[in-house]
Backbone bond lengths (Angstrom), bond angles and torsions (degrees), N, CA, C in turn:
res aa  C-N    CA-C-N  psi(-1)  N-CA   C-N-CA  omega(-1)  CA-C   N-CA-C  phi
1 M - - - 1.442 - - 1.529 111.64 -
2 S 1.380 119.68 21.10 1.430 118.30 175.53 1.544 109.25 -128.99
3 P 1.328 115.83 78.36 1.459 120.23 179.13 1.482 113.05 -62.36
4 R 1.302 117.37 146.17 1.511 125.08 177.61 1.491 111.43 -103.27
5 G 1.302 118.70 150.47 1.434 119.55 176.49 1.520 110.41 -170.49
6 L 1.304 116.60 174.87 1.465 123.20 -178.94 1.528 112.94 -112.96
7 F 1.314 116.57 9.84 1.475 118.08 179.82 1.542 112.94 -60.91
8 A 1.288 118.81 136.00 1.432 121.94 -174.75 1.525 111.03 -57.65
9 F 1.317 116.46 138.63 1.481 118.36 175.34 1.559 111.29 -62.23
10 A 1.298 112.66 144.68 1.488 118.41 175.83 1.479 110.98 -141.56
11 L 1.314 117.82 161.67 1.418 120.07 -178.72 1.513 110.10 -152.04
12 L 1.308 115.40 157.54 1.491 119.17 -178.69 1.467 109.32 -88.65
13 L 1.299 117.44 130.07 1.476 121.66 172.58 1.475 110.77 -106.89
14 G 1.359 111.99 91.71 1.436 121.02 174.02 1.493 115.63 46.58
15 G 1.354 117.76 177.14 1.473 121.49 174.21 1.533 115.78 54.38
16 V 1.243 116.80 -146.03 1.454 122.48 -172.25 1.501 111.64 -119.65
17 G 1.289 117.30 44.70 1.463 109.30 154.97 1.466 123.88 133.86
18 T 1.296 126.33 14.56 1.427 120.10 167.68 1.515 108.39 -82.67
19 L 1.350 115.35 124.34 1.450 121.64 -176.94 1.482 110.10 -113.27
20 W 1.317 119.39 135.44 1.477 122.47 -171.27 1.503 112.58 -119.44
21 A 1.325 117.40 138.30 1.444 122.71 171.98 1.527 112.00 -77.25
22 T 1.254 122.37 169.61 1.482 123.61 -179.10 1.503 113.34 -61.89
23 T 1.388 117.08 -15.26 1.489 118.12 176.72 1.471 111.58 -78.99
24 G 1.342 117.99 -10.42 1.458 121.97 -177.34 1.507 111.25 89.07
25 R 1.398 117.57 2.37 1.481 117.46 -176.42 1.559 107.94 -96.20
26 P 1.290 117.25 134.88 1.493 119.47 177.75 1.532 110.09 -58.56
27 V 1.361 116.95 126.66 1.474 119.38 177.01 1.458 117.01 -100.88
28 A 1.279 117.72 -23.85 1.503 126.12 177.76 1.411 112.30 -169.25
29 K 1.309 117.88 157.58 1.407 124.42 -179.81 1.509 109.50 -128.88
30 A 1.339 117.02 126.32 1.441 121.86 179.98 1.536 110.44 -83.28
31 P 1.298 119.63 147.19 1.465 121.58 176.18 1.503 108.59 -63.57
32 A 1.318 116.12 160.54 1.432 119.88 179.22 1.475 113.73 -55.79
33 V 1.322 114.63 -38.99 1.498 122.36 175.25 1.518 109.21 -128.36
34 P 1.279 118.02 88.16 1.479 121.28 -175.49 1.564 110.93 -61.67
35 Q 1.326 117.35 146.69 1.474 122.32 -176.22 1.519 113.39 -112.97
36 R 1.372 118.62 -7.40 1.440 121.14 -179.53 1.542 108.11 -134.04
37 I 1.282 115.52 75.54 1.492 119.38 -173.18 1.539 105.06 -91.33
38 V 1.396 115.86 136.35 1.372 122.59 173.83 1.510 109.22 -121.92
39 S 1.322 118.77 134.67 1.438 125.33 177.53 1.505 106.03 -107.12
40 I 1.331 119.89 134.22 1.405 121.66 -177.91 1.578 110.91 -121.31
41 N 1.310 116.45 21.21 1.496 123.32 -178.03 1.538 108.92 -150.04
42 L 1.365 116.36 137.78 1.440 119.27 -179.12 1.532 114.51 -56.07
43 C 1.359 116.74 -38.23 1.447 119.62 179.74 1.541 112.85 -70.74
44 A 1.381 114.26 -36.91 1.453 118.57 173.82 1.552 111.34 -63.40
45 D 1.307 115.46 -39.22 1.474 121.09 178.38 1.514 108.13 -46.87
46 Q 1.338 118.23 -52.47 1.410 123.55 -170.78 1.546 112.76 -64.45
47 L 1.325 116.03 -36.78 1.427 121.47 179.54 1.533 109.22 -72.04
48 V 1.310 115.76 -43.65 1.507 117.38 178.19 1.508 109.60 -64.49
49 L 1.272 122.61 -41.64 1.447 123.99 -179.74 1.526 109.93 -65.75
50 A 1.307 119.05 -32.19 1.475 119.66 -179.28 1.566 113.06 -80.53
51 L 1.329 116.11 -20.85 1.476 117.14 -174.40 1.484 117.97 -121.71
52 A 1.324 121.71 -16.68 1.385 124.12 178.92 1.504 113.14 -94.12
53 D 1.309 120.56 157.36 1.437 122.36 168.48 1.544 109.64 -68.06
54 R 1.250 117.90 146.35 1.426 121.84 179.42 1.505 114.40 -55.64
55 G 1.351 116.39 -39.60 1.466 123.76 178.31 1.501 114.23 -67.79
56 Q 1.355 115.91 -17.58 1.446 118.48 176.26 1.533 114.73 -78.89
57 I 1.344 116.94 -20.34 1.436 120.71 -172.86 1.528 113.57 -85.99
58 A 1.303 115.45 114.11 1.510 120.90 -177.05 1.557 113.08 -99.69
59 G 1.339 118.00 -11.14 1.427 118.55 178.16 1.545 112.38 -176.43
60 L 1.311 112.98 139.60 1.505 119.83 -177.65 1.595 104.04 -128.88
61 T 1.334 116.72 172.27 1.446 119.30 -179.61 1.560 107.69 -77.26
62 H 1.320 116.31 167.88 1.417 120.88 -178.70 1.518 114.54 -70.15
63 N 1.387 116.27 -14.04 1.442 120.02 178.66 1.542 113.32 -92.70
64 A 1.308 115.83 -1.98 1.449 121.29 -174.61 1.518 114.45 -56.01
65 T 1.341 118.09 -32.09 1.408 123.13 -175.01 1.531 112.29 -95.57
66 D 1.337 118.64 2.04 1.419 124.79 -177.17 1.486 109.36 -82.52
67 A 1.350 118.31 107.74 1.485 121.73 -175.56 1.491 113.45 -66.62
68 E 1.321 120.55 -19.99 1.435 123.05 176.11 1.536 112.75 -80.91
69 M 1.385 116.69 -16.18 1.437 120.58 -175.79 1.575 109.90 -108.41
70 S 1.320 116.87 -30.95 1.481 119.90 -171.78 1.511 112.92 -122.83
71 G 1.308 116.58 133.31 1.444 121.91 178.14 1.556 111.21 -75.21
72 E 1.336 115.45 -12.73 1.495 120.54 -178.94 1.513 109.35 -113.19
73 A 1.295 120.11 21.92 1.504 122.23 -176.87 1.512 113.66 -53.87
74 A 1.311 116.12 -42.34 1.490 118.43 -179.16 1.521 113.97 -58.68
75 K 1.359 116.03 -37.53 1.498 117.50 179.54 1.532 111.49 -71.32
76 A 1.347 118.58 -18.74 1.417 120.09 -173.12 1.560 111.84 -86.53
77 R 1.274 116.97 -5.55 1.499 117.39 -178.91 1.489 111.97 -62.98
78 E 1.328 115.65 137.26 1.452 126.66 178.02 1.483 116.21 68.78
79 L 1.370 113.55 8.72 1.482 118.96 170.95 1.571 109.85 -89.32
80 P 1.309 120.04 153.20 1.446 120.48 -178.64 1.574 112.05 -62.76
81 L 1.316 115.61 133.82 1.455 120.49 178.96 1.540 106.69 -111.13
82 L 1.348 114.64 140.82 1.505 119.38 -178.57 1.512 111.13 -107.00
83 S 1.302 115.28 160.76 1.513 120.11 -178.13 1.574 108.10 -110.01
84 N 1.393 117.07 22.25 1.449 120.88 -179.41 1.520 113.17 61.93
85 S 1.262 115.33 39.22 1.513 120.24 177.56 1.514 108.57 -110.38
86 A 1.392 111.75 143.77 1.454 119.28 178.28 1.502 109.80 -65.28
87 E 1.317 119.95 -34.28 1.405 123.03 -177.79 1.540 113.52 -62.56
88 Q 1.318 117.70 -39.55 1.403 123.72 175.52 1.557 111.73 -64.63
89 I 1.290 115.98 -42.42 1.462 119.35 178.61 1.548 110.01 -64.87
90 L 1.344 116.23 -42.74 1.495 119.24 -179.03 1.515 109.45 -64.74
91 A 1.362 119.85 -37.30 1.421 121.26 -179.70 1.552 113.59 -64.08
92 I 1.366 113.37 -34.23 1.455 117.60 179.86 1.473 114.70 -76.62
93 E 1.390 116.76 -28.34 1.438 123.44 -175.87 1.533 109.81 52.07
94 P 1.306 115.96 62.05 1.482 118.79 -174.44 1.511 113.24 -65.79
95 D 1.309 116.65 151.84 1.431 121.73 172.32 1.523 113.50 -104.22
96 L 1.356 115.34 5.84 1.405 124.12 170.20 1.537 109.27 -166.13
97 I 1.346 112.82 126.50 1.435 124.09 174.12 1.514 110.07 -110.67
98 V 1.316 117.39 128.04 1.508 120.62 -176.80 1.535 107.74 -119.11
99 G 1.279 118.55 130.88 1.458 123.64 175.20 1.494 112.63 -148.10
100 M 1.336 114.81 172.45 1.485 121.26 -177.26 1.536 109.89 -149.05
101 P 1.256 120.91 85.67 1.491 126.88 -12.48 1.500 112.19 -86.93
102 A 1.335 116.51 130.74 1.424 120.87 -174.90 1.517 112.04 -67.52
103 S 1.363 117.59 -27.18 1.413 120.73 -174.42 1.467 113.31 -67.43
104 R 1.379 120.11 -12.51 1.429 121.08 178.10 1.513 114.95 -97.27
105 S 1.362 114.39 8.55 1.474 118.89 -175.70 1.493 110.14 -70.68
106 A 1.375 116.71 127.20 1.463 121.22 174.00 1.513 111.66 -62.50
107 A 1.325 117.15 -33.21 1.500 119.93 -178.35 1.577 108.46 -66.95
108 L 1.296 118.51 -42.28 1.401 120.67 178.42 1.559 111.64 -66.70
109 A 1.317 115.31 -36.70 1.496 118.82 179.55 1.506 110.08 -61.89
110 A 1.383 117.87 -28.64 1.461 120.55 -176.50 1.487 113.27 -86.76
111 L 1.338 116.53 -4.34 1.504 119.57 179.08 1.530 107.84 -67.65
112 P 1.350 115.30 158.30 1.514 118.65 171.95 1.493 110.40 -70.89
113 S 1.283 118.35 -176.01 1.440 124.50 -169.72 1.550 113.57 -65.26
114 Q 1.293 116.65 -20.20 1.450 120.96 175.99 1.469 111.23 -64.05
115 T 1.340 116.49 144.60 1.428 121.58 -175.49 1.521 112.05 -115.61
116 Y 1.303 114.24 164.30 1.483 120.15 -179.61 1.558 105.74 -130.59
117 P 1.338 118.71 154.65 1.420 122.13 176.09 1.562 107.81 -58.89
118 L 1.314 117.13 133.09 1.416 122.92 -172.58 1.538 112.93 -134.07
119 L 1.315 116.35 126.19 1.440 123.22 174.24 1.502 107.09 -103.53
120 D 1.327 118.52 109.67 1.438 124.13 -176.24 1.467 108.87 -104.67
121 L 1.307 120.76 92.80 1.421 128.59 -176.82 1.545 112.98 -76.66
122 D 1.261 116.40 137.95 1.508 119.57 170.65 1.531 110.48 -73.69
123 T 1.353 114.73 146.80 1.466 117.80 174.06 1.536 110.46 -61.67
124 A 1.315 116.99 133.63 1.497 121.01 -175.30 1.520 110.78 -101.85
125 N 1.331 116.35 110.19 1.463 121.55 -179.94 1.498 114.85 -108.49
126 T 1.306 117.04 3.96 1.450 123.01 179.04 1.551 108.69 -141.50
127 L 1.342 113.02 163.61 1.475 116.70 178.11 1.465 112.41 -58.45
128 E 1.327 116.46 -46.80 1.498 121.83 -179.18 1.539 110.82 -57.31
129 E 1.348 115.05 -37.69 1.469 118.17 -177.30 1.533 108.91 -74.03
130 I 1.322 117.39 -32.06 1.485 119.65 174.99 1.513 107.19 -65.04
131 Y 1.303 121.74 -42.99 1.499 122.12 178.96 1.521 110.62 -60.04
132 I 1.355 117.43 -39.29 1.476 121.82 177.00 1.584 110.85 -59.76
133 S 1.347 112.91 -46.75 1.450 119.28 -179.49 1.607 113.51 -61.19
134 I 1.364 107.88 -39.35 1.458 114.80 -179.66 1.578 110.01 -66.77
135 R 1.272 116.33 -44.90 1.462 121.68 177.83 1.533 112.26 -59.56
136 E 1.321 116.25 -46.75 1.469 122.16 -176.60 1.574 108.36 -66.34
137 T 1.338 115.18 -44.66 1.465 118.04 179.08 1.508 114.42 -63.41
138 A 1.332 114.68 -45.49 1.483 118.96 178.44 1.507 112.44 -59.28
139 A 1.304 116.98 -41.04 1.444 120.82 178.56 1.505 112.68 -66.82
140 A 1.382 116.71 -40.54 1.456 119.84 -177.01 1.524 109.75 -72.82
141 V 1.296 121.04 -29.64 1.527 122.31 -179.58 1.544 109.79 -85.65
142 G 1.284 117.24 -4.49 1.469 122.37 177.48 1.517 117.86 88.55
143 H 1.358 113.18 19.40 1.523 118.16 -178.65 1.479 109.90 -133.18
144 P 1.292 121.66 61.95 1.437 122.86 -175.98 1.512 113.48 -59.17
145 E 1.313 114.76 -33.40 1.494 121.92 177.38 1.493 112.70 -58.17
146 R 1.271 116.75 -36.27 1.489 121.15 179.70 1.518 109.27 -68.44
147 G 1.323 120.19 -36.51 1.394 122.34 176.37 1.555 110.51 -64.39
148 T 1.303 116.68 -44.56 1.524 119.18 175.59 1.487 111.54 -59.73
149 A 1.364 117.64 -42.15 1.424 120.85 -177.54 1.594 109.35 -68.24
150 L 1.279 118.16 -40.53 1.469 121.08 -177.12 1.527 108.42 -66.50
151 I 1.308 118.38 -45.56 1.468 120.23 177.86 1.544 109.58 -59.96
152 A 1.317 117.36 -43.79 1.466 120.08 -179.15 1.567 109.62 -60.17
153 R 1.348 114.04 -39.01 1.484 117.21 179.85 1.519 111.99 -64.41
154 M 1.352 115.45 -43.65 1.451 121.44 179.94 1.510 109.59 -66.31
155 E 1.312 118.40 -40.29 1.440 120.00 177.91 1.511 111.73 -61.66
156 G 1.333 113.83 -37.91 1.531 117.54 176.45 1.515 112.21 -64.17
157 E 1.347 116.03 -41.27 1.449 121.85 -178.22 1.506 112.12 -66.07
158 L 1.341 114.63 -30.02 1.463 120.89 -176.53 1.525 115.37 -93.18
159 A 1.362 112.87 -15.62 1.512 118.34 -175.60 1.553 107.28 -60.81
160 G 1.304 115.22 132.46 1.432 121.23 175.13 1.425 116.61 72.56
161 L 1.393 118.77 6.70 1.469 119.79 -178.41 1.510 111.17 -62.86
162 P 1.307 116.34 123.87 1.477 118.11 -176.93 1.542 114.14 -64.76
163 K 1.299 116.80 169.86 1.459 122.96 175.42 1.543 108.86 -118.68
164 P 1.296 117.27 71.96 1.471 120.75 -173.03 1.513 113.48 -69.44
165 G 1.320 118.56 -11.57 1.449 121.06 -178.72 1.538 110.41 -65.70
166 K 1.282 120.05 -31.66 1.469 123.97 173.19 1.529 110.43 52.20
167 G 1.331 117.74 40.59 1.435 120.48 174.44 1.519 116.13 79.66
168 R 1.338 115.91 4.49 1.484 119.25 176.79 1.522 110.02 -68.67
169 V 1.314 115.86 165.77 1.483 122.83 -174.29 1.531 108.04 -102.11
170 A 1.328 112.91 136.54 1.494 119.53 175.44 1.513 108.83 -132.34
171 A 1.376 115.17 153.64 1.433 121.01 174.55 1.566 107.58 -124.89
172 Y 1.308 116.53 129.45 1.490 119.62 169.92 1.459 107.64 -85.08
173 Y 1.356 115.81 101.07 1.471 124.97 -170.60 1.513 109.50 -107.43
174 Q 1.307 115.52 126.33 1.473 119.56 -172.54 1.568 111.09 -122.41
175 R 1.330 114.73 175.91 1.465 116.83 179.32 1.492 112.86 -48.28
176 R 1.361 115.72 145.87 1.454 123.72 177.78 1.517 113.78 61.59
177 G 1.305 115.78 19.92 1.435 121.53 174.25 1.516 117.42 79.34
178 Y 1.299 118.23 18.92 1.458 122.23 177.93 1.529 109.06 -74.42
179 M 1.304 116.62 138.61 1.449 122.82 -179.25 1.562 108.81 -127.06
180 T 1.334 116.87 135.48 1.458 121.21 -176.52 1.555 108.78 -94.45
181 G 1.326 112.79 136.30 1.492 118.51 -173.74 1.482 113.88 -99.71
182 T 1.301 114.10 -157.52 1.505 121.65 -175.21 1.512 108.19 -82.24
183 G 1.397 116.31 165.90 1.431 121.80 -179.12 1.540 113.01 74.75
184 T 1.239 114.84 13.77 1.569 120.06 178.87 1.458 111.02 -116.61
185 L 1.325 113.56 170.48 1.488 119.20 -178.18 1.499 113.92 -63.66
186 I 1.369 115.63 -42.40 1.453 120.13 177.96 1.537 110.74 -65.29
187 D 1.328 117.60 -33.38 1.422 119.51 175.68 1.533 111.41 -64.73
188 D 1.300 115.64 -38.85 1.472 120.40 179.78 1.506 108.35 -65.90
189 L 1.339 119.74 -38.00 1.448 123.70 178.19 1.507 110.09 -67.88
190 M 1.344 118.15 -39.03 1.453 119.31 174.99 1.488 114.00 -60.28
191 T 1.328 116.92 -46.61 1.439 120.89 178.03 1.525 111.96 -59.58
192 R 1.337 116.88 -41.12 1.432 120.57 179.27 1.577 111.28 -64.87
193 A 1.285 118.62 -27.79 1.433 122.55 178.40 1.557 112.03 -88.50
194 G 1.336 115.82 -1.13 1.445 117.32 -178.57 1.524 117.43 85.87
195 L 1.296 113.05 18.25 1.476 118.25 -179.16 1.473 110.90 -101.90
196 V 1.372 116.27 159.95 1.429 123.96 173.94 1.530 107.82 -111.66
197 N 1.288 114.67 133.08 1.488 120.44 -174.66 1.521 110.12 -79.32
198 L 1.315 119.08 120.81 1.473 123.60 179.29 1.479 111.11 -56.72
199 A 1.323 117.91 -36.05 1.466 121.36 -177.13 1.596 107.80 -62.09
200 G 1.296 118.40 -37.04 1.439 121.26 178.86 1.510 109.11 -69.07
201 K 1.308 118.09 -45.33 1.523 119.69 178.52 1.519 111.48 -57.63
202 L 1.294 117.08 -32.58 1.483 120.92 -177.48 1.532 112.88 -93.86
203 G 1.332 115.83 0.84 1.436 119.14 177.72 1.494 115.08 68.85
204 K 1.323 117.04 33.27 1.408 122.74 -175.10 1.584 111.20 -90.19
205 P 1.328 117.66 153.29 1.468 119.34 177.88 1.509 111.76 -73.58
206 P 1.379 117.47 177.85 1.473 119.40 -176.30 1.572 113.50 -55.47
207 L 1.281 116.91 -29.03 1.481 120.51 174.87 1.477 108.73 -137.87
208 S 1.375 115.48 125.51 1.456 121.98 179.55 1.523 109.45 -146.09
209 Q 1.335 113.61 172.93 1.440 117.49 175.86 1.516 107.31 -113.68
210 L 1.373 115.52 142.71 1.504 119.92 176.36 1.498 106.06 -135.09
211 S 1.314 115.23 125.82 1.486 121.23 -179.76 1.482 110.61 -68.34
212 L 1.353 115.73 160.80 1.448 120.30 173.65 1.530 112.64 -51.43
213 E 1.296 112.74 -44.16 1.497 118.69 -176.30 1.514 109.82 -63.68
214 E 1.308 118.53 -40.83 1.450 126.27 -177.33 1.571 106.74 -68.26
215 M 1.371 116.65 -38.72 1.447 120.34 -175.82 1.507 108.96 -70.55
216 V 1.323 117.24 -42.35 1.428 120.66 177.99 1.516 112.85 -64.24
217 A 1.294 115.66 -41.89 1.497 120.49 176.84 1.505 111.77 -63.03
218 A 1.322 118.10 -31.84 1.475 120.68 -177.37 1.547 110.93 -73.97
219 E 1.300 118.35 -21.85 1.487 124.41 176.08 1.541 111.75 52.62
220 P 1.346 118.44 59.50 1.432 120.13 175.13 1.546 109.54 -70.25
221 D 1.347 114.82 153.62 1.517 119.22 175.96 1.462 111.39 -78.36
222 F 1.309 119.29 -25.25 1.486 121.01 179.54 1.549 109.78 -144.71
223 L 1.317 116.32 150.79 1.463 122.51 166.37 1.567 103.63 -110.40
224 I 1.324 115.00 129.60 1.441 120.86 171.71 1.559 105.39 -103.15
225 V 1.348 113.36 125.74 1.486 118.89 -175.69 1.497 111.71 -131.15
226 E 1.289 119.26 159.39 1.433 122.52 176.37 1.554 108.19 -73.59
227 S 1.325 116.15 140.22 1.502 121.08 -179.20 1.506 111.34 -55.80
228 A 1.391 115.76 -31.68 1.449 116.02 -176.73 1.504 111.40 -66.19
229 T 1.306 119.89 -17.20 1.486 120.99 -179.16 1.533 110.52 -99.11
230 D 1.298 118.09 13.60 1.451 118.62 175.56 1.520 113.84 -63.50
231 K 1.391 113.05 -25.09 1.426 120.11 172.59 1.492 108.42 -122.56
232 V 1.364 116.62 153.13 1.459 122.43 179.85 1.569 108.76 -72.16
233 T 1.245 114.91 118.27 1.545 119.15 176.71 1.478 112.08 -120.17
234 D 1.324 120.76 -13.82 1.442 123.95 -176.85 1.572 109.43 -163.07
235 Q 1.321 115.62 178.17 1.390 118.21 177.49 1.503 115.73 -63.71
236 G 1.343 115.13 -32.30 1.466 122.70 -178.63 1.513 108.25 -64.94
237 S 1.354 117.45 -44.52 1.490 118.25 -178.55 1.519 112.95 -80.10
238 E 1.287 116.60 -19.48 1.488 119.76 -177.32 1.443 111.56 -60.53
239 M 1.357 121.29 -40.29 1.439 123.15 -178.77 1.536 112.08 -61.25
240 L 1.274 116.60 -28.65 1.436 118.13 179.15 1.500 116.59 -71.71
241 H 1.353 112.93 -9.59 1.514 121.59 175.85 1.514 112.20 -105.81
242 H 1.288 118.71 16.10 1.418 121.43 -179.82 1.545 111.22 -65.29
243 P 1.324 118.31 138.74 1.509 119.85 -178.78 1.496 113.57 -53.42
244 A 1.274 118.94 -25.91 1.479 119.99 -177.81 1.596 110.95 -68.49
245 L 1.323 116.17 -16.35 1.473 120.79 -177.41 1.527 111.47 -102.75
246 K 1.300 118.20 -5.55 1.460 122.51 -165.60 1.572 111.81 -63.80
247 D 1.270 120.00 -26.03 1.412 123.13 -176.82 1.534 115.43 -90.13
248 I 1.344 115.35 -3.30 1.455 118.45 177.70 1.513 109.11 -88.05
249 P 1.316 119.95 121.02 1.462 122.32 178.36 1.548 111.67 -56.38
250 R 1.329 116.17 143.79 1.500 122.16 -174.01 1.525 109.78 -116.09
251 I 1.304 111.78 143.71 1.450 122.60 171.47 1.500 104.82 -117.68
252 S 1.307 118.49 119.05 1.455 121.58 -178.10 1.504 113.72 -108.08
253 V 1.333 119.32 121.83 1.402 124.35 -174.55 1.574 108.08 -128.79
254 P 1.306 117.68 132.80 1.426 121.04 173.51 1.569 112.93 -56.32
255 Q 1.336 117.00 132.46 1.408 122.21 176.21 1.499 112.05 -55.07
256 A 1.377 115.97 -36.90 1.454 123.21 -176.24 1.552 108.61 -60.08
257 W 1.303 123.16 -22.04 1.412 125.52 -179.71 1.493 115.23 -88.00
258 T 1.369 116.47 -14.66 1.463 120.30 -174.01 1.562 114.46 -125.69
259 V 1.273 118.08 -12.33 1.441 120.15 -178.14 1.575 110.63 -67.93
260 C 1.217 116.18 -26.11 1.505 120.09 178.22 1.563 113.39 -133.77
261 G 1.260 115.87 151.65 1.416 118.50 169.09 1.479 111.97 -73.18
262 S 1.322 117.45 104.36 1.538 120.99 -171.21 1.518 108.48 -147.87
263 P 1.341 116.28 178.40 1.463 120.66 178.09 1.510 112.80 -57.66
264 A 1.365 117.33 -19.99 1.479 119.51 -177.90 1.519 110.70 -71.20
265 Y 1.295 120.00 -2.81 1.475 124.83 178.55 1.512 108.01 -55.37
266 A 1.323 115.21 -47.37 1.494 118.52 -176.71 1.536 113.29 -63.43
267 Q 1.295 116.76 -36.51 1.462 121.84 176.62 1.515 109.44 -64.71
268 A 1.319 116.74 -43.59 1.488 122.63 -179.40 1.548 110.20 -62.80
269 A 1.298 114.78 -44.41 1.478 120.43 -178.28 1.511 109.86 -64.01
270 R 1.278 118.79 -46.06 1.498 121.22 -179.91 1.543 110.42 -65.69
271 S 1.312 117.24 -41.32 1.451 119.94 -177.09 1.547 108.03 -65.32
272 M 1.338 116.95 -45.43 1.471 117.64 -178.10 1.523 111.71 -64.45
273 A 1.321 116.71 -40.43 1.497 118.95 179.00 1.522 109.87 -62.90
274 D 1.320 116.90 -42.94 1.462 121.43 -178.25 1.503 111.38 -62.15
275 Q 1.355 116.89 -45.65 1.466 121.62 -179.16 1.550 113.08 -65.44
276 I 1.307 113.70 -39.43 1.515 118.38 177.23 1.476 107.13 -61.16
277 A 1.341 121.01 -48.67 1.427 126.02 -178.85 1.502 111.18 -58.74
278 Q 1.393 117.27 -42.24 1.436 119.54 179.46 1.513 111.63 -63.43
279 H 1.346 118.45 -36.75 1.504 118.72 179.41 1.509 110.18 -68.61
280 G 1.348 117.56 -21.21 1.452 118.07 -178.30 1.495 114.95 -88.62
281 R 1.352 115.49 -1.73 1.447 119.95 179.60 1.527 112.40 -92.56
282 K 1.317 116.30 139.01 1.471 119.93 175.58 1.488 111.44 -81.29
283 P 1.327 116.63 142.05 1.504 118.34 177.73 1.494 110.36 -61.42
284 S 1.327 115.39 140.17 1.477 118.21 -177.04 1.527 109.56 -78.45
């Protein structure tokens, strides 16, 4: 999910649509309300689906309808899906392309010298960065008021959310022993819930591998896992059900809520807080 390309970097400069290349020269201007929006990134899909009119959307990525990957998958049904080819983009003649980051798209790199309006969103790894992406996308698709309303709704959902973690240690443990470190979206969610990221305590990078033996020796208070691994489905998920881990309480969160910085952040935060609190209650 990390395509490479040589397309010039671009970014949105406030308002509704002058987009600039790295030279500082305007390369294209989107209409105030674009009518042929193409998303070339799974995270961008979710923002476009949340903020644009359905009739404005001319193309999404092939993962847009995957409920395990996207928190907005239901909204993407029956909308055009792209295979990341320059030919498809050319045929659509989009008046706005949205990506995260769009400038690295191999499909865009293969386009001829003509340019299209481009919204190049930064990867969002914190709640504040998600709000920035929402504001920028809402402005670019011509509905800034929807961005304001969505942020207000999320702020309401997160207001007063407790921190039941109380400084306890958790590890986001994935298939084949991969662990997510600090400076990531899941780390931001851990902090919001009052948890300390085990990866940070161990000095691990944003993505690392930790063996079963190392995990047991670290003695985390919680394991945070993808909901899809609640049952054994393959060799990768099998290790998460090893008897050595059975006594570590688990917090199960759908990957679709955490793979991207999206409106699903609020759902993930509430779910994590609720599950931590449940583990802290004694059976009646």
